[in-house]
C-alpha positions as CSV (number, residue, x, y, z in Angstrom):
1,X,-12.2,-6.1,-0.4
2,X,-13.9,-4.0,2.3
3,X,-12.4,-0.6,2.4
4,X,-11.1,0.4,5.8
5,X,-12.0,-2.8,7.6
6,X,-9.3,-5.3,7.2
7,X,-5.7,-4.8,8.3
8,X,-4.6,-4.7,4.7
9,X,-7.5,-2.6,3.4
10,X,-6.6,0.5,1.3
11,X,-7.3,2.9,4.2
12,X,-4.9,1.0,6.4
13,X,-2.2,0.9,3.7
14,X,-2.5,4.6,3.2
15,X,-1.9,5.2,6.9
16,X,1.6,3.7,6.5
17,X,2.3,5.5,3.2
18,X,1.1,9.0,4.1
19,X,4.5,10.6,3.9
20,X,5.9,8.7,0.9
21,X,7.1,10.7,-2.1
22,X,5.5,9.8,-5.4
23,X,6.1,8.5,-8.0
24,X,7.2,5.4,-6.1
25,X,7.8,1.8,-7.2
26,X,6.1,-1.0,-5.4
27,X,9.5,-1.8,-3.6
28,X,9.6,1.7,-2.4
29,X,6.1,1.4,-1.0
30,X,7.1,-1.7,0.9
31,X,10.3,-0.2,2.3
32,X,8.4,2.9,3.5
33,X,5.7,0.8,5.1
34,X,8.3,-1.2,7.0
35,X,10.0,2.0,8.3
36,X,6.6,3.3,9.4
37,X,5.9,0.1,11.5
38,X,3.3,-1.5,9.3
39,X,2.1,-4.9,10.5
40,X,2.2,-8.1,8.5
41,X,-1.3,-7.9,6.9
42,X,-0.5,-4.4,5.5
43,X,2.9,-5.6,4.3
44,X,1.3,-8.6,2.6
45,X,-1.3,-6.4,0.9
46,X,1.5,-4.2,-0.5
47,X,3.5,-7.2,-1.6
48,X,0.4,-8.4,-3.6
49,X,0.1,-5.1,-5.4
50,X,0.8,-5.3,-9.2
51,X,4.5,-4.6,-9.8
52,X,5.3,-1.2,-11.2
53,X,5.3,2.5,-10.4
54,X,2.6,4.3,-8.6
55,X,2.1,8.0,-9.3
56,X,-0.1,8.9,-6.2
57,X,-2.0,7.4,-3.3
58,X,-5.1,7.0,-5.5
59,X,-3.0,4.8,-7.8
60,X,-2.0,2.6,-4.8
61,X,-5.6,2.3,-3.6
62,X,-6.7,1.3,-7.1
63,X,-3.9,-1.3,-7.2
64,X,-5.0,-2.6,-3.8
65,X,-8.6,-2.9,-5.0
66,X,-7.5,-5.2,-7.8
67,X,-5.8,-7.7,-5.3
68,X,-8.0,-10.6,-4.2
């Protein structure tokens, strides 16, 4: 995955999660991104994250990097 290039790239995901409070479950990430107006490619990328809790943005970026 190219960082910062695609619409679902980690840098773009973080744009829509910048104000989220951690720890956050994957479902919380998705709800927050929807409220922030994230487009479909970003929402799809979040939906593909491994299920579970994320302790900070670095944890989300790591999870996004594991998604094909």
